[in-house]
ZAMARGU-4260 file (C-alpha; in steps of 0.2 Angstrom, whole numbers, plus 5000, padded with zeros to 4 digits):
<rodrens>
0) 5663/5120/5133 | 5650/5131/5140 | 5649/5133/5159 | 5633/5125/5166 | 5631/5116/5150
5) 5646/5104/5151 | 5636/5088/5147 | 5630/5096/5131 | 5644/5106/5125 | 5659/5095/5130
10) 5672/5093/5116 | 5671/5077/5106 | 5682/5063/5113 | 5694/5054/5102 | 5682/5039/5101
15) 5668/5050/5095 | 5679/5057/5082 | 5685/5040/5076 | 5668/5032/5077 | 5654/5044/5075
20) 5661/5057/5064 | 5664/5045/5049 | 5646/5038/5051 | 5639/5055/5050 | 5650/5060/5036
25) 5645/5045/5026 | 5626/5048/5029 | 5627/5067/5025 | 5637/5064/5008 | 5621/5057/5001
30) 5610/5072/5006 | 5613/5084/4991 | 5600/5097/4990 | 5587/5103/5003 | 5574/5091/4996
35) 5586/5077/5003 | 5589/5085/5020 | 5590/5074/5036 | 5584/5080/5053 | 5595/5079/5069
40) 5581/5068/5076 | 5583/5056/5061 | 5602/5056/5063 | 5602/5053/5081 | 5590/5039/5079
45) 5601/5031/5066 | 5616/5033/5076 | 5608/5026/5092 | 5600/5011/5082 | 5617/5005/5074
50) 5627/4993/5086 | 5644/5001/5083 | 5637/5019/5087 | 5623/5016/5099 | 5635/5015/5114
55) 5637/5034/5113 | 5619/5037/5115 | 5620/5052/5104 | 5608/5067/5108 | 5605/5083/5097
60) 5618/5094/5106 | 5632/5081/5103 | 5626/5079/5085 | 5628/5098/5083 | 5646/5096/5090
65) 5649/5083/5077 | 5642/5094/5063 | 5653/5108/5069 | 5668/5097/5068 | 5663/5091/5051
70) 5661/5109/5045 | 5677/5116/5053 | 5687/5102/5046 | 5679/5103/5028 | 5674/5084/5029
75) 5657/5088/5020 | 5659/5104/5009 | 5645/5116/5009 | 5635/5108/5023 | 5620/5119/5027
80) 5605/5117/5038 | 5588/5123/5039 | 5571/5119/5048 | 5571/5104/5036 | 5588/5097/5042
85) 5606/5095/5036 | 5610/5095/5018 | 5624/5099/5005 | 5619/5115/4997 | 5623/5113/4978
90) 5616/5130/4973 | 5628/5145/4975 | 5614/5158/4978 | 5606/5148/4991 | 5622/5144/4999
95) 5627/5163/5000 | 5609/5166/5008 | 5613/5153/5021 | 5630/5161/5024 | 5621/5178/5026
100) 5609/5171/5038 | 5623/5163/5048 | 5632/5180/5049 | 5616/5189/5054 | 5615/5177/5069
105) 5633/5180/5074 | 5630/5199/5073 | 5614/5197/5084 | 5624/5187/5097 | 5638/5200/5097
110) 5625/5214/5100 | 5618/5204/5115 | 5636/5201/5121 | 5641/5219/5120 | 5625/5225/5129
115) 5628/5212/5143 | 5646/5216/5145 | 5642/5235/5146 | 5629/5231/5160 | 5642/5221/5169
120) 5655/5235/5168 | 5643/5250/5170 | 5645/5251/5189
</rodrens>
């Protein structure tokens, strides 16, 4: 959880894991290939319009936590994302490119962190 962003980055509750995660997994399993991607806006609308899941009032930050949970626990293998949405990447080359992009973002964040930490400790 990030300080100052607790409403958006809170860990998933047991109820969210038990109810929302299976719905999202089921929906994503049909999204094979980038041409079948689904946006977070579409996913949130679907979750918020279905009686069993609507009580959670899912917003994009919570959906990202759900997707992270799904990825970390291997519930939908090769789950990728792009500006077109979330999808299962069935092309090895494209998936490797996705992983390289993810690593580039990690490295960029690490550079920023290191620079800010240096600024803090400089005095």
